[in-house]
CHARMM internal coordinates of N, CA and C (Angstrom, degrees):
IC EDIT
DIST 1 N 1 CA 1.4464
DIST 1 CA 1 C 1.5247
ANGL 1 N 1 CA 1 C 109.68
DIST 1 C 2 N 1.3076
ANGL 1 CA 1 C 2 N 116.81
DIHE 1 N 1 CA 1 C 2 N -38.87
DIST 2 N 2 CA 1.4629
ANGL 1 C 2 N 2 CA 120.31
DIHE 1 CA 1 C 2 N 2 CA -178.48
DIST 2 CA 2 C 1.5252
ANGL 2 N 2 CA 2 C 111.25
DIHE 1 C 2 N 2 CA 2 C -57.85
DIST 2 C 3 N 1.3291
ANGL 2 CA 2 C 3 N 117.04
DIHE 2 N 2 CA 2 C 3 N -45.07
DIST 3 N 3 CA 1.4666
ANGL 2 C 3 N 3 CA 119.29
DIHE 2 CA 2 C 3 N 3 CA -178.24
DIST 3 CA 3 C 1.5272
ANGL 3 N 3 CA 3 C 111.31
DIHE 2 C 3 N 3 CA 3 C -66.70
DIST 3 C 4 N 1.3263
ANGL 3 CA 3 C 4 N 117.44
DIHE 3 N 3 CA 3 C 4 N -36.16
DIST 4 N 4 CA 1.4668
ANGL 3 C 4 N 4 CA 119.73
DIHE 3 CA 3 C 4 N 4 CA 177.25
DIST 4 CA 4 C 1.5244
ANGL 4 N 4 CA 4 C 110.69
DIHE 3 C 4 N 4 CA 4 C -63.81
DIST 4 C 5 N 1.3280
ANGL 4 CA 4 C 5 N 116.89
DIHE 4 N 4 CA 4 C 5 N -42.97
DIST 5 N 5 CA 1.4677
ANGL 4 C 5 N 5 CA 120.33
DIHE 4 CA 4 C 5 N 5 CA 178.85
DIST 5 CA 5 C 1.5236
ANGL 5 N 5 CA 5 C 111.02
DIHE 4 C 5 N 5 CA 5 C -63.71
DIST 5 C 6 N 1.3277
ANGL 5 CA 5 C 6 N 116.16
DIHE 5 N 5 CA 5 C 6 N -37.28
DIST 6 N 6 CA 1.4644
ANGL 5 C 6 N 6 CA 119.68
DIHE 5 CA 5 C 6 N 6 CA 179.03
DIST 6 CA 6 C 1.5250
ANGL 6 N 6 CA 6 C 111.58
DIHE 5 C 6 N 6 CA 6 C -68.88
DIST 6 C 7 N 1.3256
ANGL 6 CA 6 C 7 N 116.97
DIHE 6 N 6 CA 6 C 7 N -32.46
DIST 7 N 7 CA 1.4642
ANGL 6 C 7 N 7 CA 121.67
DIHE 6 CA 6 C 7 N 7 CA -178.93
DIST 7 CA 7 C 1.5292
ANGL 7 N 7 CA 7 C 112.62
DIHE 6 C 7 N 7 CA 7 C -76.35
DIST 7 C 8 N 1.3321
ANGL 7 CA 7 C 8 N 117.57
DIHE 7 N 7 CA 7 C 8 N -25.31
DIST 8 N 8 CA 1.4601
ANGL 7 C 8 N 8 CA 120.45
DIHE 7 CA 7 C 8 N 8 CA -176.14
DIST 8 CA 8 C 1.5298
ANGL 8 N 8 CA 8 C 109.67
DIHE 7 C 8 N 8 CA 8 C -140.13
DIST 8 C 9 N 1.3113
ANGL 8 CA 8 C 9 N 116.53
DIHE 8 N 8 CA 8 C 9 N 99.92
DIST 9 N 9 CA 1.4684
ANGL 8 C 9 N 9 CA 121.64
DIHE 8 CA 8 C 9 N 9 CA -177.96
DIST 9 CA 9 C 1.5273
ANGL 9 N 9 CA 9 C 112.17
DIHE 8 C 9 N 9 CA 9 C -61.95
DIST 9 C 10 N 1.3226
ANGL 9 CA 9 C 10 N 117.73
DIHE 9 N 9 CA 9 C 10 N -22.96
DIST 10 N 10 CA 1.4676
ANGL 9 C 10 N 10 CA 120.90
DIHE 9 CA 9 C 10 N 10 CA -179.75
DIST 10 CA 10 C 1.5249
ANGL 10 N 10 CA 10 C 111.62
DIHE 9 C 10 N 10 CA 10 C -62.87
DIST 10 C 11 N 1.3207
ANGL 10 CA 10 C 11 N 117.47
DIHE 10 N 10 CA 10 C 11 N -27.67
DIST 11 N 11 CA 1.4668
ANGL 10 C 11 N 11 CA 119.60
DIHE 10 CA 10 C 11 N 11 CA 177.60
DIST 11 CA 11 C 1.5244
ANGL 11 N 11 CA 11 C 109.98
DIHE 10 C 11 N 11 CA 11 C -59.62
DIST 11 C 12 N 1.3220
ANGL 11 CA 11 C 12 N 116.87
DIHE 11 N 11 CA 11 C 12 N -55.56
DIST 12 N 12 CA 1.4674
ANGL 11 C 12 N 12 CA 121.10
DIHE 11 CA 11 C 12 N 12 CA -177.33
DIST 12 CA 12 C 1.5275
ANGL 12 N 12 CA 12 C 111.75
DIHE 11 C 12 N 12 CA 12 C -66.26
DIST 12 C 13 N 1.3274
ANGL 12 CA 12 C 13 N 116.72
DIHE 12 N 12 CA 12 C 13 N -29.64
DIST 13 N 13 CA 1.4629
ANGL 12 C 13 N 13 CA 120.71
DIHE 12 CA 12 C 13 N 13 CA -178.75
DIST 13 CA 13 C 1.5285
ANGL 13 N 13 CA 13 C 112.84
DIHE 12 C 13 N 13 CA 13 C -75.30
DIST 13 C 14 N 1.3371
ANGL 13 CA 13 C 14 N 117.50
DIHE 13 N 13 CA 13 C 14 N -26.12
DIST 14 N 14 CA 1.4644
ANGL 13 C 14 N 14 CA 120.82
DIHE 13 CA 13 C 14 N 14 CA -171.62
DIST 14 CA 14 C 1.5187
ANGL 14 N 14 CA 14 C 115.74
DIHE 13 C 14 N 14 CA 14 C -121.21
DIST 14 C 15 N 1.3252
ANGL 14 CA 14 C 15 N 117.69
DIHE 14 N 14 CA 14 C 15 N -10.23
DIST 15 N 15 CA 1.4607
ANGL 14 C 15 N 15 CA 121.08
DIHE 14 CA 14 C 15 N 15 CA -175.69
DIST 15 CA 15 C 1.5213
ANGL 15 N 15 CA 15 C 109.15
DIHE 14 C 15 N 15 CA 15 C -123.42
DIST 15 C 16 N 1.3182
ANGL 15 CA 15 C 16 N 116.26
DIHE 15 N 15 CA 15 C 16 N 136.10
DIST 16 N 16 CA 1.4627
ANGL 15 C 16 N 16 CA 121.16
DIHE 15 CA 15 C 16 N 16 CA 172.91
DIST 16 CA 16 C 1.5226
ANGL 16 N 16 CA 16 C 106.97
DIHE 15 C 16 N 16 CA 16 C -92.78
DIST 16 C 17 N 1.3221
ANGL 16 CA 16 C 17 N 116.27
DIHE 16 N 16 CA 16 C 17 N 119.77
DIST 17 N 17 CA 1.4606
ANGL 16 C 17 N 17 CA 121.93
DIHE 16 CA 16 C 17 N 17 CA 178.66
DIST 17 CA 17 C 1.5228
ANGL 17 N 17 CA 17 C 108.34
DIHE 16 C 17 N 17 CA 17 C -99.82
DIST 17 C 18 N 1.3226
ANGL 17 CA 17 C 18 N 116.90
DIHE 17 N 17 CA 17 C 18 N 129.73
DIST 18 N 18 CA 1.4614
ANGL 17 C 18 N 18 CA 122.01
DIHE 17 CA 17 C 18 N 18 CA 178.83
DIST 18 CA 18 C 1.5243
ANGL 18 N 18 CA 18 C 107.81
DIHE 17 C 18 N 18 CA 18 C -124.23
DIST 18 C 19 N 1.3190
ANGL 18 CA 18 C 19 N 115.82
DIHE 18 N 18 CA 18 C 19 N 121.68
DIST 19 N 19 CA 1.4620
ANGL 18 C 19 N 19 CA 121.41
DIHE 18 CA 18 C 19 N 19 CA 176.18
DIST 19 CA 19 C 1.5206
ANGL 19 N 19 CA 19 C 108.12
DIHE 18 C 19 N 19 CA 19 C -95.77
DIST 19 C 20 N 1.3257
ANGL 19 CA 19 C 20 N 115.66
DIHE 19 N 19 CA 19 C 20 N 127.70
DIST 20 N 20 CA 1.4617
ANGL 19 C 20 N 20 CA 121.02
DIHE 19 CA 19 C 20 N 20 CA 179.00
DIST 20 CA 20 C 1.5208
ANGL 20 N 20 CA 20 C 107.89
DIHE 19 C 20 N 20 CA 20 C -119.00
DIST 20 C 21 N 1.3229
ANGL 20 CA 20 C 21 N 116.39
DIHE 20 N 20 CA 20 C 21 N 124.97
DIST 21 N 21 CA 1.4580
ANGL 20 C 21 N 21 CA 121.50
DIHE 20 CA 20 C 21 N 21 CA -178.51
DIST 21 CA 21 C 1.5299
ANGL 21 N 21 CA 21 C 110.48
DIHE 20 C 21 N 21 CA 21 C -75.59
DIST 21 C 22 N 1.3305
ANGL 21 CA 21 C 22 N 116.46
DIHE 21 N 21 CA 21 C 22 N 118.36
DIST 22 N 22 CA 1.4591
ANGL 21 C 22 N 22 CA 121.74
DIHE 21 CA 21 C 22 N 22 CA -177.94
DIST 22 CA 22 C 1.5259
ANGL 22 N 22 CA 22 C 111.56
DIHE 21 C 22 N 22 CA 22 C -61.95
DIST 22 C 23 N 1.3246
ANGL 22 CA 22 C 23 N 117.61
DIHE 22 N 22 CA 22 C 23 N -40.52
DIST 23 N 23 CA 1.4612
ANGL 22 C 23 N 23 CA 120.23
DIHE 22 CA 22 C 23 N 23 CA -178.11
DIST 23 CA 23 C 1.5303
ANGL 23 N 23 CA 23 C 111.52
DIHE 22 C 23 N 23 CA 23 C -61.64
DIST 23 C 24 N 1.3084
ANGL 23 CA 23 C 24 N 116.96
DIHE 23 N 23 CA 23 C 24 N -30.08
DIST 24 N 24 CA 1.4619
ANGL 23 C 24 N 24 CA 121.09
DIHE 23 CA 23 C 24 N 24 CA 179.14
DIST 24 CA 24 C 1.5234
ANGL 24 N 24 CA 24 C 111.94
DIHE 23 C 24 N 24 CA 24 C -88.55
DIST 24 C 25 N 1.3203
ANGL 24 CA 24 C 25 N 117.56
DIHE 24 N 24 CA 24 C 25 N -41.11
DIST 25 N 25 CA 1.4657
ANGL 24 C 25 N 25 CA 121.46
DIHE 24 CA 24 C 25 N 25 CA -170.33
DIST 25 CA 25 C 1.5273
ANGL 25 N 25 CA 25 C 115.27
DIHE 24 C 25 N 25 CA 25 C -115.31
DIST 25 C 26 N 1.3146
ANGL 25 CA 25 C 26 N 118.14
DIHE 25 N 25 CA 25 C 26 N 4.91
DIST 26 N 26 CA 1.4626
ANGL 25 C 26 N 26 CA 120.93
DIHE 25 CA 25 C 26 N 26 CA -176.89
DIST 26 CA 26 C 1.5135
ANGL 26 N 26 CA 26 C 114.46
DIHE 25 C 26 N 26 CA 26 C -59.41
DIST 26 C 27 N 1.3165
ANGL 26 CA 26 C 27 N 117.15
DIHE 26 N 26 CA 26 C 27 N -32.05
DIST 27 N 27 CA 1.4680
ANGL 26 C 27 N 27 CA 120.99
DIHE 26 CA 26 C 27 N 27 CA 179.78
DIST 27 CA 27 C 1.5252
ANGL 27 N 27 CA 27 C 112.01
DIHE 26 C 27 N 27 CA 27 C -103.57
DIST 27 C 28 N 1.3074
ANGL 27 CA 27 C 28 N 116.63
DIHE 27 N 27 CA 27 C 28 N 21.18
DIST 28 N 28 CA 1.4665
ANGL 27 C 28 N 28 CA 120.42
DIHE 27 CA 27 C 28 N 28 CA -175.52
DIST 28 CA 28 C 1.5282
ANGL 28 N 28 CA 28 C 112.17
DIHE 27 C 28 N 28 CA 28 C -83.98
DIST 28 C 29 N 1.3114
ANGL 28 CA 28 C 29 N 115.12
DIHE 28 N 28 CA 28 C 29 N 165.68
DIST 29 N 29 CA 1.4614
ANGL 28 C 29 N 29 CA 121.87
DIHE 28 CA 28 C 29 N 29 CA 174.93
DIST 29 CA 29 C 1.5265
ANGL 29 N 29 CA 29 C 109.35
DIHE 28 C 29 N 29 CA 29 C -60.69
DIST 29 C 30 N 1.3352
ANGL 29 CA 29 C 30 N 116.43
DIHE 29 N 29 CA 29 C 30 N -39.26
DIST 30 N 30 CA 1.4641
ANGL 29 C 30 N 30 CA 120.54
DIHE 29 CA 29 C 30 N 30 CA 179.56
DIST 30 CA 30 C 1.5291
ANGL 30 N 30 CA 30 C 110.93
DIHE 29 C 30 N 30 CA 30 C -59.17
DIST 30 C 31 N 1.3238
ANGL 30 CA 30 C 31 N 116.95
DIHE 30 N 30 CA 30 C 31 N -49.27
DIST 31 N 31 CA 1.4653
ANGL 30 C 31 N 31 CA 120.51
DIHE 30 CA 30 C 31 N 31 CA -179.55
DIST 31 CA 31 C 1.5241
ANGL 31 N 31 CA 31 C 110.58
DIHE 30 C 31 N 31 CA 31 C -62.43
DIST 31 C 32 N 1.3216
ANGL 31 CA 31 C 32 N 116.81
DIHE 31 N 31 CA 31 C 32 N -37.92
DIST 32 N 32 CA 1.4602
ANGL 31 C 32 N 32 CA 120.92
DIHE 31 CA 31 C 32 N 32 CA 178.79
DIST 32 CA 32 C 1.5275
ANGL 32 N 32 CA 32 C 110.78
DIHE 31 C 32 N 32 CA 32 C -66.80
DIST 32 C 33 N 1.3153
ANGL 32 CA 32 C 33 N 117.87
DIHE 32 N 32 CA 32 C 33 N -46.38
DIST 33 N 33 CA 1.4731
ANGL 32 C 33 N 33 CA 121.27
DIHE 32 CA 32 C 33 N 33 CA -179.21
DIST 33 CA 33 C 1.5252
ANGL 33 N 33 CA 33 C 112.16
DIHE 32 C 33 N 33 CA 33 C -63.31
DIST 33 C 34 N 1.3360
ANGL 33 CA 33 C 34 N 115.54
DIHE 33 N 33 CA 33 C 34 N -37.02
DIST 34 N 34 CA 1.4633
ANGL 33 C 34 N 34 CA 119.59
DIHE 33 CA 33 C 34 N 34 CA -179.62
DIST 34 CA 34 C 1.5217
ANGL 34 N 34 CA 34 C 112.65
DIHE 33 C 34 N 34 CA 34 C -86.82
DIST 34 C 35 N 1.3396
ANGL 34 CA 34 C 35 N 115.75
DIHE 34 N 34 CA 34 C 35 N -0.34
DIST 35 N 35 CA 1.4690
ANGL 34 C 35 N 35 CA 121.99
DIHE 34 CA 34 C 35 N 35 CA 179.71
DIST 35 CA 35 C 1.5333
ANGL 35 N 35 CA 35 C 111.28
DIHE 34 C 35 N 35 CA 35 C 55.78
DIST 35 C 36 N 1.3415
ANGL 35 CA 35 C 36 N 114.82
DIHE 35 N 35 CA 35 C 36 N 48.86
DIST 36 N 36 CA 1.4605
ANGL 35 C 36 N 36 CA 121.49
DIHE 35 CA 35 C 36 N 36 CA 176.39
DIST 36 CA 36 C 1.5225
ANGL 36 N 36 CA 36 C 106.61
DIHE 35 C 36 N 36 CA 36 C -85.29
DIST 36 C 37 N 1.3334
ANGL 36 CA 36 C 37 N 118.71
DIHE 36 N 36 CA 36 C 37 N 109.08
DIST 37 N 37 CA 1.4599
ANGL 36 C 37 N 37 CA 120.58
DIHE 36 CA 36 C 37 N 37 CA -171.93
DIST 37 CA 37 C 1.5218
ANGL 37 N 37 CA 37 C 115.03
DIHE 36 C 37 N 37 CA 37 C -80.30
DIST 37 C 38 N 1.3238
ANGL 37 CA 37 C 38 N 117.45
DIHE 37 N 37 CA 37 C 38 N -22.86
DIST 38 N 38 CA 1.4634
ANGL 37 C 38 N 38 CA 119.70
DIHE 37 CA 37 C 38 N 38 CA -172.90
DIST 38 CA 38 C 1.5175
ANGL 38 N 38 CA 38 C 109.75
DIHE 37 C 38 N 38 CA 38 C -168.88
DIST 38 C 39 N 1.3332
ANGL 38 CA 38 C 39 N 114.76
DIHE 38 N 38 CA 38 C 39 N 172.37
DIST 39 N 39 CA 1.4663
ANGL 38 C 39 N 39 CA 118.87
DIHE 38 CA 38 C 39 N 39 CA 173.80
DIST 39 CA 39 C 1.5216
ANGL 39 N 39 CA 39 C 108.10
DIHE 38 C 39 N 39 CA 39 C -62.98
DIST 39 C 40 N 1.2862
ANGL 39 CA 39 C 40 N 117.30
DIHE 39 N 39 CA 39 C 40 N 168.85
DIST 40 N 40 CA 1.4740
ANGL 39 C 40 N 40 CA 123.07
DIHE 39 CA 39 C 40 N 40 CA -178.45
DIST 40 CA 40 C 1.5235
ANGL 40 N 40 CA 40 C 112.09
DIHE 39 C 40 N 40 CA 40 C 63.50
DIST 40 C 41 N 1.3184
ANGL 40 CA 40 C 41 N 115.68
DIHE 40 N 40 CA 40 C 41 N 39.35
DIST 41 N 41 CA 1.4585
ANGL 40 C 41 N 41 CA 121.40
DIHE 40 CA 40 C 41 N 41 CA 175.83
DIST 41 CA 41 C 1.5261
ANGL 41 N 41 CA 41 C 108.08
DIHE 40 C 41 N 41 CA 41 C -112.85
DIST 41 C 42 N 1.3170
ANGL 41 CA 41 C 42 N 115.95
DIHE 41 N 41 CA 41 C 42 N 128.09
DIST 42 N 42 CA 1.4637
ANGL 41 C 42 N 42 CA 121.90
DIHE 41 CA 41 C 42 N 42 CA 176.43
DIST 42 CA 42 C 1.5228
ANGL 42 N 42 CA 42 C 107.83
DIHE 41 C 42 N 42 CA 42 C -114.59
DIST 42 C 43 N 1.3185
ANGL 42 CA 42 C 43 N 116.23
DIHE 42 N 42 CA 42 C 43 N 131.33
DIST 43 N 43 CA 1.4594
ANGL 42 C 43 N 43 CA 121.02
DIHE 42 CA 42 C 43 N 43 CA 179.36
DIST 43 CA 43 C 1.5241
ANGL 43 N 43 CA 43 C 107.92
DIHE 42 C 43 N 43 CA 43 C -129.94
DIST 43 C 44 N 1.3160
ANGL 43 CA 43 C 44 N 116.66
DIHE 43 N 43 CA 43 C 44 N 133.44
DIST 44 N 44 CA 1.4637
ANGL 43 C 44 N 44 CA 121.96
DIHE 43 CA 43 C 44 N 44 CA 177.94
DIST 44 CA 44 C 1.5247
ANGL 44 N 44 CA 44 C 108.73
DIHE 43 C 44 N 44 CA 44 C -111.66
DIST 44 C 45 N 1.3296
ANGL 44 CA 44 C 45 N 115.29
DIHE 44 N 44 CA 44 C 45 N 135.08
DIST 45 N 45 CA 1.4601
ANGL 44 C 45 N 45 CA 122.08
DIHE 44 CA 44 C 45 N 45 CA 179.17
DIST 45 CA 45 C 1.5127
ANGL 45 N 45 CA 45 C 110.36
DIHE 44 C 45 N 45 CA 45 C -128.11
DIST 45 C 46 N 1.3163
ANGL 45 CA 45 C 46 N 114.99
DIHE 45 N 45 CA 45 C 46 N 151.74
DIST 46 N 46 CA 1.4654
ANGL 45 C 46 N 46 CA 121.89
DIHE 45 CA 45 C 46 N 46 CA 161.67
DIST 46 CA 46 C 1.5183
ANGL 46 N 46 CA 46 C 104.13
DIHE 45 C 46 N 46 CA 46 C -121.74
DIST 46 C 47 N 1.3145
ANGL 46 CA 46 C 47 N 115.02
DIHE 46 N 46 CA 46 C 47 N 109.71
DIST 47 N 47 CA 1.4600
ANGL 46 C 47 N 47 CA 119.00
DIHE 46 CA 46 C 47 N 47 CA -171.80
DIST 47 CA 47 C 1.5162
ANGL 47 N 47 CA 47 C 108.72
DIHE 46 C 47 N 47 CA 47 C 63.83
DIST 47 C 48 N 1.3130
ANGL 47 CA 47 C 48 N 116.51
DIHE 47 N 47 CA 47 C 48 N -127.80
DIST 48 N 48 CA 1.4689
ANGL 47 C 48 N 48 CA 120.58
DIHE 47 CA 47 C 48 N 48 CA 179.54
DIST 48 CA 48 C 1.5242
ANGL 48 N 48 CA 48 C 112.51
DIHE 47 C 48 N 48 CA 48 C -94.99
DIST 48 C 49 N 1.3257
ANGL 48 CA 48 C 49 N 117.11
DIHE 48 N 48 CA 48 C 49 N -2.56
DIST 49 N 49 CA 1.4602
ANGL 48 C 49 N 49 CA 121.05
DIHE 48 CA 48 C 49 N 49 CA -177.33
DIST 49 CA 49 C 1.5258
ANGL 49 N 49 CA 49 C 110.85
DIHE 48 C 49 N 49 CA 49 C -90.06
DIST 49 C 50 N 1.3252
ANGL 49 CA 49 C 50 N 115.49
DIHE 49 N 49 CA 49 C 50 N 126.26
DIST 50 N 50 CA 1.4606
ANGL 49 C 50 N 50 CA 119.92
DIHE 49 CA 49 C 50 N 50 CA 176.62
DIST 50 CA 50 C 1.5235
ANGL 50 N 50 CA 50 C 109.29
DIHE 49 C 50 N 50 CA 50 C -74.98
DIST 50 C 51 N 1.3233
ANGL 50 CA 50 C 51 N 115.18
DIHE 50 N 50 CA 50 C 51 N 129.55
DIST 51 N 51 CA 1.4598
ANGL 50 C 51 N 51 CA 121.95
DIHE 50 CA 50 C 51 N 51 CA 178.92
DIST 51 CA 51 C 1.5192
ANGL 51 N 51 CA 51 C 110.59
DIHE 50 C 51 N 51 CA 51 C -90.95
DIST 51 C 52 N 1.3157
ANGL 51 CA 51 C 52 N 115.88
DIHE 51 N 51 CA 51 C 52 N -36.44
DIST 52 N 52 CA 1.4548
ANGL 51 C 52 N 52 CA 120.64
DIHE 51 CA 51 C 52 N 52 CA 179.99
DIST 52 CA 52 C 1.5094
ANGL 52 N 52 CA 52 C 110.60
DIHE 51 C 52 N 52 CA 52 C 177.27
DIST 52 C 53 N 1.3393
ANGL 52 CA 52 C 53 N 115.22
DIHE 52 N 52 CA 52 C 53 N 170.89
DIST 53 N 53 CA 1.4532
ANGL 52 C 53 N 53 CA 120.28
DIHE 52 CA 52 C 53 N 53 CA 179.15
DIST 53 CA 53 C 1.5129
ANGL 53 N 53 CA 53 C 110.55
DIHE 52 C 53 N 53 CA 53 C -152.35
DIST 53 C 54 N 1.3069
ANGL 53 CA 53 C 54 N 114.04
DIHE 53 N 53 CA 53 C 54 N 156.95
DIST 54 N 54 CA 1.4621
ANGL 53 C 54 N 54 CA 122.60
DIHE 53 CA 53 C 54 N 54 CA 176.20
DIST 54 CA 54 C 1.5213
ANGL 54 N 54 CA 54 C 106.31
DIHE 53 C 54 N 54 CA 54 C -132.59
DIST 54 C 55 N 1.3197
ANGL 54 CA 54 C 55 N 116.52
DIHE 54 N 54 CA 54 C 55 N 131.23
DIST 55 N 55 CA 1.4593
ANGL 54 C 55 N 55 CA 121.26
DIHE 54 CA 54 C 55 N 55 CA 178.01
DIST 55 CA 55 C 1.5183
ANGL 55 N 55 CA 55 C 108.71
DIHE 54 C 55 N 55 CA 55 C -119.61
DIST 55 C 56 N 1.3238
ANGL 55 CA 55 C 56 N 115.61
DIHE 55 N 55 CA 55 C 56 N 119.18
DIST 56 N 56 CA 1.4722
ANGL 55 C 56 N 56 CA 123.30
DIHE 55 CA 55 C 56 N 56 CA 174.62
DIST 56 CA 56 C 1.5264
ANGL 56 N 56 CA 56 C 113.01
DIHE 55 C 56 N 56 CA 56 C 56.86
DIST 56 C 57 N 1.3029
ANGL 56 CA 56 C 57 N 117.17
DIHE 56 N 56 CA 56 C 57 N 35.42
DIST 57 N 57 CA 1.4646
ANGL 56 C 57 N 57 CA 122.00
DIHE 56 CA 56 C 57 N 57 CA 177.38
DIST 57 CA 57 C 1.5215
ANGL 57 N 57 CA 57 C 107.44
DIHE 56 C 57 N 57 CA 57 C -118.45
DIST 57 C 58 N 1.3119
ANGL 57 CA 57 C 58 N 116.30
DIHE 57 N 57 CA 57 C 58 N 115.47
DIST 58 N 58 CA 1.4672
ANGL 57 C 58 N 58 CA 120.30
DIHE 57 CA 57 C 58 N 58 CA -177.89
DIST 58 CA 58 C 1.5258
ANGL 58 N 58 CA 58 C 112.60
DIHE 57 C 58 N 58 CA 58 C -100.56
DIST 58 C 59 N 1.3149
ANGL 58 CA 58 C 59 N 117.13
DIHE 58 N 58 CA 58 C 59 N 9.61
DIST 59 N 59 CA 1.4572
ANGL 58 C 59 N 59 CA 121.58
DIHE 58 CA 58 C 59 N 59 CA 179.32
DIST 59 CA 59 C 1.5304
ANGL 59 N 59 CA 59 C 110.05
DIHE 58 C 59 N 59 CA 59 C -65.05
DIST 59 C 60 N 1.3164
ANGL 59 CA 59 C 60 N 116.37
DIHE 59 N 59 CA 59 C 60 N 121.31
DIST 60 N 60 CA 1.4663
ANGL 59 C 60 N 60 CA 120.46
DIHE 59 CA 59 C 60 N 60 CA 179.63
DIST 60 CA 60 C 1.5249
ANGL 60 N 60 CA 60 C 110.39
DIHE 59 C 60 N 60 CA 60 C -58.63
DIST 60 C 61 N 1.3218
ANGL 60 CA 60 C 61 N 116.98
DIHE 60 N 60 CA 60 C 61 N -38.03
DIST 61 N 61 CA 1.4681
ANGL 60 C 61 N 61 CA 121.41
DIHE 60 CA 60 C 61 N 61 CA -179.97
DIST 61 CA 61 C 1.5314
ANGL 61 N 61 CA 61 C 110.85
DIHE 60 C 61 N 61 CA 61 C -60.71
DIST 61 C 62 N 1.3245
ANGL 61 CA 61 C 62 N 117.12
DIHE 61 N 61 CA 61 C 62 N -45.35
DIST 62 N 62 CA 1.4621
ANGL 61 C 62 N 62 CA 120.21
DIHE 61 CA 61 C 62 N 62 CA -178.25
DIST 62 CA 62 C 1.5259
ANGL 62 N 62 CA 62 C 112.01
DIHE 61 C 62 N 62 CA 62 C -71.68
DIST 62 C 63 N 1.3244
ANGL 62 CA 62 C 63 N 116.56
DIHE 62 N 62 CA 62 C 63 N -37.18
DIST 63 N 63 CA 1.4619
ANGL 62 C 63 N 63 CA 119.82
DIHE 62 CA 62 C 63 N 63 CA 176.54
DIST 63 CA 63 C 1.5274
ANGL 63 N 63 CA 63 C 109.50
DIHE 62 C 63 N 63 CA 63 C -64.78
DIST 63 C 64 N 1.3210
ANGL 63 CA 63 C 64 N 117.08
DIHE 63 N 63 CA 63 C 64 N -41.13
DIST 64 N 64 CA 1.4678
ANGL 63 C 64 N 64 CA 121.30
DIHE 63 CA 63 C 64 N 64 CA 178.22
DIST 64 CA 64 C 1.5289
ANGL 64 N 64 CA 64 C 110.69
DIHE 63 C 64 N 64 CA 64 C -61.46
DIST 64 C 65 N 1.3229
ANGL 64 CA 64 C 65 N 117.89
DIHE 64 N 64 CA 64 C 65 N -40.15
DIST 65 N 65 CA 1.4697
ANGL 64 C 65 N 65 CA 120.79
DIHE 64 CA 64 C 65 N 65 CA 177.45
DIST 65 CA 65 C 1.5264
ANGL 65 N 65 CA 65 C 110.86
DIHE 64 C 65 N 65 CA 65 C -59.26
DIST 65 C 66 N 1.3319
ANGL 65 CA 65 C 66 N 115.98
DIHE 65 N 65 CA 65 C 66 N -42.82
DIST 66 N 66 CA 1.4627
ANGL 65 C 66 N 66 CA 119.95
DIHE 65 CA 65 C 66 N 66 CA 179.86
DIST 66 CA 66 C 1.5286
ANGL 66 N 66 CA 66 C 110.75
DIHE 65 C 66 N 66 CA 66 C -65.88
DIST 66 C 67 N 1.3253
ANGL 66 CA 66 C 67 N 116.89
DIHE 66 N 66 CA 66 C 67 N -45.81
DIST 67 N 67 CA 1.4645
ANGL 66 C 67 N 67 CA 120.56
DIHE 66 CA 66 C 67 N 67 CA -179.21
DIST 67 CA 67 C 1.5328
ANGL 67 N 67 CA 67 C 110.21
DIHE 66 C 67 N 67 CA 67 C -66.78
DIST 67 C 68 N 1.3206
ANGL 67 CA 67 C 68 N 117.57
DIHE 67 N 67 CA 67 C 68 N -36.86
DIST 68 N 68 CA 1.4679
ANGL 67 C 68 N 68 CA 120.30
DIHE 67 CA 67 C 68 N 68 CA 175.93
DIST 68 CA 68 C 1.5273
ANGL 68 N 68 CA 68 C 110.91
DIHE 67 C 68 N 68 CA 68 C -63.37
DIST 68 C 69 N 1.3357
ANGL 68 CA 68 C 69 N 117.09
DIHE 68 N 68 CA 68 C 69 N -39.33
DIST 69 N 69 CA 1.4659
ANGL 68 C 69 N 69 CA 120.37
DIHE 68 CA 68 C 69 N 69 CA 177.32
DIST 69 CA 69 C 1.5281
ANGL 69 N 69 CA 69 C 110.14
DIHE 68 C 69 N 69 CA 69 C -63.40
DIST 69 C 70 N 1.3338
ANGL 69 CA 69 C 70 N 116.61
DIHE 69 N 69 CA 69 C 70 N -40.03
DIST 70 N 70 CA 1.4664
ANGL 69 C 70 N 70 CA 120.51
DIHE 69 CA 69 C 70 N 70 CA 177.39
DIST 70 CA 70 C 1.5273
ANGL 70 N 70 CA 70 C 110.72
DIHE 69 C 70 N 70 CA 70 C -65.05
DIST 70 C 71 N 1.3206
ANGL 70 CA 70 C 71 N 116.34
DIHE 70 N 70 CA 70 C 71 N -41.07
DIST 71 N 71 CA 1.4652
ANGL 70 C 71 N 71 CA 120.48
DIHE 70 CA 70 C 71 N 71 CA 178.46
DIST 71 CA 71 C 1.5252
ANGL 71 N 71 CA 71 C 110.80
DIHE 70 C 71 N 71 CA 71 C -63.91
DIST 71 C 72 N 1.3173
ANGL 71 CA 71 C 72 N 116.98
DIHE 71 N 71 CA 71 C 72 N -44.57
DIST 72 N 72 CA 1.4698
ANGL 71 C 72 N 72 CA 120.58
DIHE 71 CA 71 C 72 N 72 CA 178.27
DIST 72 CA 72 C 1.5260
ANGL 72 N 72 CA 72 C 111.09
DIHE 71 C 72 N 72 CA 72 C -59.71
DIST 72 C 73 N 1.3266
ANGL 72 CA 72 C 73 N 116.47
DIHE 72 N 72 CA 72 C 73 N -41.87
DIST 73 N 73 CA 1.4623
ANGL 72 C 73 N 73 CA 120.21
DIHE 72 CA 72 C 73 N 73 CA 179.01
DIST 73 CA 73 C 1.5268
ANGL 73 N 73 CA 73 C 110.90
DIHE 72 C 73 N 73 CA 73 C -67.31
DIST 73 C 74 N 1.3221
ANGL 73 CA 73 C 74 N 116.41
DIHE 73 N 73 CA 73 C 74 N -38.85
DIST 74 N 74 CA 1.4666
ANGL 73 C 74 N 74 CA 120.70
DIHE 73 CA 73 C 74 N 74 CA -177.90
DIST 74 CA 74 C 1.5219
ANGL 74 N 74 CA 74 C 112.59
DIHE 73 C 74 N 74 CA 74 C -69.02
DIST 74 C 75 N 1.3158
ANGL 74 CA 74 C 75 N 116.67
DIHE 74 N 74 CA 74 C 75 N -28.98
DIST 75 N 75 CA 1.4662
ANGL 74 C 75 N 75 CA 119.97
DIHE 74 CA 74 C 75 N 75 CA -175.60
DIST 75 CA 75 C 1.5270
ANGL 75 N 75 CA 75 C 112.88
DIHE 74 C 75 N 75 CA 75 C -104.74
DIST 75 C 76 N 1.3233
ANGL 75 CA 75 C 76 N 116.95
DIHE 75 N 75 CA 75 C 76 N 3.75
DIST 76 N 76 CA 1.4749
ANGL 75 C 76 N 76 CA 120.65
DIHE 75 CA 75 C 76 N 76 CA -178.99
DIST 76 CA 76 C 1.5125
ANGL 76 N 76 CA 76 C 111.35
DIHE 75 C 76 N 76 CA 76 C -75.82
END
COOR INIT
IC SEED 1 N 1 CA 1 C
IC BUILD
């Protein structure tokens, strides 16, 4: 994620990134409500609407697609 943010300043300017520690919150009500199945889950929202998610996929290309979708939603 760090390299993607460095490559495109618009990400940091338009998207709020929140890191949630799985070891602390993996069994939380929040994780259950959002249906977060495991660590290495990325979820993008605009307001309360889910834009997309990636589970256990470390492909930079796929992560970039998700972040680009979030950016498009944020700037629409």
